[in-house]
N, C-alpha and C positions, 0 to 999 in steps of 0.2 A: 334250660341248656340253650345256648344260642343256635338260631336256625341259619347255619351257614356251613360252608366247606371251605377250608383254606388250603388243604395240601392233600394231594394224593400221592402215596409212595408206592412205586411198583417194584416188587421184589424182582430181579432180573439174574440170568445165569451167566452172563458176560457183560459187565459194564461198559467196555469200550465198544463192544459191538452194539449195545443199545444206544449208547450216546451218540455213534455214528448214524445209527438208524433215524434218530429223531433230528439229528442236524440235516440229514439228507432230505427229510420231510419240510426242511426250512426253518426249524426251531433253533434258537441261538441259545447255547447255555449260558446261564448266569453265574455270578461268582459261586464257587462250591468246594468246601473242603475235599480232601484227598478221599477217595474211595465212595463218593456219592456225586450225582449229577443233578443240580437244580436248574429248571427252567421256568421262568415268568411266564404263567399262562393267564393273561388278563389280570384279574385281581386275586388270582390264587398261585400256588406253586405246584409244579409236578417235579418229583425227586424219583431218581432211578438208584436203587441200593441193591448190592449183591442179596440175594434172596435168604441164604442161610443167616446171614447177618441181621437183617429185617425180622427174620422170625425169632432169633434170639433177644433182640431188642423188645420185640412185642409181647414176650414171654409165651411164645408159641413153641411147642414141641412137634417139630415137623418129622421126627422119627418116631413119633408115637403111634403104637398099634391099638390104641384105646380111644375112646370117645370122651374122655375125663375132660379134656380141655376144648371148649368150643373152638372150631376152626384148626384143630390140631391135624397133624398126618396128612395124607394125600388130599383131604377135603380143603385144606387152605389153599385159596386162590393166589396168594402170593402179593396182596396189596393191602394197604392199610389206608383209611381216611382219616383226615386229620382236621383239627379245629385249633387255629393258633390264637391265643388270647394275649390281651397286654400285660396281665400280671400273673404271678404264681398263685395269688388268692383267687383269681378267676378260675384258674385250673382246679383247684381243691373245691370250689363250689360247684362247678359244672360237673366233677367226677361224683360229687355226692348227689348232685341230681339225676344223673345216669343211673348210679346204683339204685336210687329209690325207686327209679322208673323200671327195674328189673334187669339192668345190665349186669353181667358178670365180669368183676374187675380182674384182669390178668395181671396188671402191675400198677400198684398203687402210685399215686403221685411222688416224684422224688426228684432230685438233682440228677442230671444226666452227665454222661461222660463228655458231651458236646457242649456244655456250658449252659444248657438251658434246663427246663423243669417239666416233667410230663407225666401222664399216667395213662395205661391203656385198659380199654374194655371191650368186651363184645356185646352186640346186641342179642336178641333172642334167637335169631338165625345163624349166629356165629360170625357175622361180619364185625371186622375189627377196626376200631376207633381208637386214635391217639388224641387226647386233649392236652395242648402244650403251650408254654410260653418259650418263645425264642427270643432271647435279648437281643439279638443280632439283626433281627427283621423288625419291620414297622407293621402296626396294624392301625390302619386308618380308621377315621371315625364311623365310616360307613361299612367296617368290617373286612375291607380289602387287606391281603397280606403281601407284602412287598419285600422282595429279597434286600438282603444286607450285604456285607463286606466279604462274604464267603465263609465265615466261620458259622457252625452250628448247622 
């Protein structure tokens, strides 16, 4: 699996409040679809997304009272770490590598509603990772992820 971090998605309770906070820190929002805010942060992206929507997309049941799914319930910290890759085949390969290393797959790689392709897994401590191909973003040869035109 590539040793890099491309995206940190923070689950927020109020998107406009969170966006305003980061803008007050001096961050400039990049092109973003409705209901999410992207910020270019050097060679990676920081995203703000409504917490419940992020949980659903990641295969996490935040209403669960059981420990059946790592990271579920109140223990989930409301964040997902991501690796953006150049192709869907790269996503499949790296998800297989993660599973072989002991990851628990929460969502097998599939085409996503936003136009990309991704899968989600947890590490042995329940930290949630998304492995994705976003056709609207650029992955440079040195592994940096650069925002595109606001889709995805």
